[in-house]
C-alpha positions as CSV (number, residue, x, y, z in Angstrom):
1,M,-11.4,-13.9,-14.0
2,S,-9.9,-11.0,-12.1
3,V,-6.6,-9.3,-13.0
4,L,-4.2,-8.6,-10.2
5,V,-2.8,-5.0,-10.4
6,M,0.4,-4.4,-8.4
7,T,0.5,-1.4,-6.2
8,V,3.8,0.5,-6.2
9,T,5.0,3.0,-3.7
10,T,7.0,5.7,-5.6
11,V,9.5,8.1,-4.1
12,I,10.4,11.0,-6.4
13,T,12.8,13.8,-5.8
14,L,12.7,16.8,-8.2
15,K,13.9,20.4,-8.4
16,I,11.4,23.3,-8.5
17,N,12.1,26.8,-9.7
18,V,9.3,28.5,-7.6
19,P,9.0,28.7,-3.8
20,F,7.7,25.5,-2.2
21,S,4.7,27.4,-0.8
22,E,3.7,28.3,-4.4
23,W,4.3,24.8,-5.8
24,V,2.4,23.0,-3.0
25,K,-0.7,25.1,-3.7
26,S,-1.0,23.5,-7.1
27,F,-0.1,20.0,-5.8
28,D,-2.7,20.2,-3.0
29,S,-5.4,21.9,-5.2
30,D,-8.7,20.3,-6.1
31,L,-7.5,20.0,-9.7
32,G,-4.4,18.3,-8.5
33,A,-6.4,15.8,-6.5
34,Q,-8.8,15.2,-9.4
35,R,-5.8,14.5,-11.7
36,H,-4.2,12.1,-9.3
37,A,-7.5,10.3,-8.7
38,E,-7.9,9.9,-12.5
39,F,-5.0,7.5,-12.4
40,G,-5.6,5.9,-9.0
41,I,-2.6,7.8,-7.5
42,K,-2.8,8.3,-3.7
43,P,-0.3,11.0,-2.6
44,L,1.2,10.0,0.8
45,Y,3.7,12.8,1.5
46,R,5.3,15.9,-0.1
47,G,8.0,18.0,1.4
48,V,10.9,20.3,0.7
49,S,14.6,19.6,1.5
50,K,15.8,21.3,4.6
51,A,19.3,21.7,3.0
52,D,18.1,22.7,-0.5
53,R,14.8,24.6,-0.7
54,S,14.7,23.9,-4.5
55,K,14.5,20.1,-4.0
56,I,11.2,18.4,-3.2
57,V,10.1,14.9,-2.5
58,V,6.8,13.3,-3.4
59,I,5.7,9.9,-2.1
60,H,2.7,8.2,-3.5
61,Q,1.0,4.8,-4.1
62,A,-0.5,3.8,-7.4
63,P,-1.2,0.9,-9.7
64,E,1.9,0.0,-11.6
65,G,2.4,2.2,-14.6
66,A,0.0,4.9,-13.4
67,A,2.7,7.5,-12.5
68,D,4.2,7.2,-16.0
69,A,0.8,7.6,-17.6
70,F,0.1,10.7,-15.3
71,I,3.4,12.3,-16.4
72,Q,2.7,11.5,-20.1
73,K,-0.7,13.3,-19.9
74,Y,0.0,16.1,-17.5
75,G,3.8,16.7,-17.8
76,E,3.2,20.1,-19.4
77,W,0.8,21.1,-16.6
78,I,3.3,20.0,-14.0
79,S,6.2,21.9,-15.6
80,S,4.0,25.0,-15.8
81,H,3.9,25.0,-12.0
82,G,7.6,25.3,-11.5
83,V,8.7,21.6,-11.6
84,D,11.9,20.7,-13.6
85,L,10.9,17.1,-14.7
86,S,14.4,16.6,-16.1
87,T,15.7,16.4,-12.5
88,A,13.4,13.6,-11.4
89,E,14.9,10.7,-9.5
90,V,12.4,7.9,-9.1
91,G,12.5,5.0,-6.8
92,E,9.8,2.3,-6.8
93,W,9.1,0.1,-3.8
94,L,7.0,-3.0,-3.4
95,E,5.3,-4.6,-0.4
96,E,6.0,-8.3,-0.5
C-alpha cells in the first residue's frame, strides 16, 4: 500500500542582517543544496525586496512537514548566515 505525501509550495519572507549577495552564496552553495535535498525541498525562487534590501523571499516545494523539519535541524546554521528566523512569515499553498 502506498502512502500519498502532499506537496506544499511555501512562500517565506524573512529579514537578513547581511547583504543579500552574502546570504545568497550560502543559500546557493553545494552544502545548502545538499541540506535542502535531504528533506526533499526544491527551491524555486529566492529574491530580495526592491523597497527593503533587508527583506528576502524564498519559494520552495516540499513534502508536507519538510520545511519545519529542515528548520528544526538547521535553524542554527541558517541563523549563522544572517537570517533572523523570528521575522519569518510563512504561507503554504496547495495545488488542487
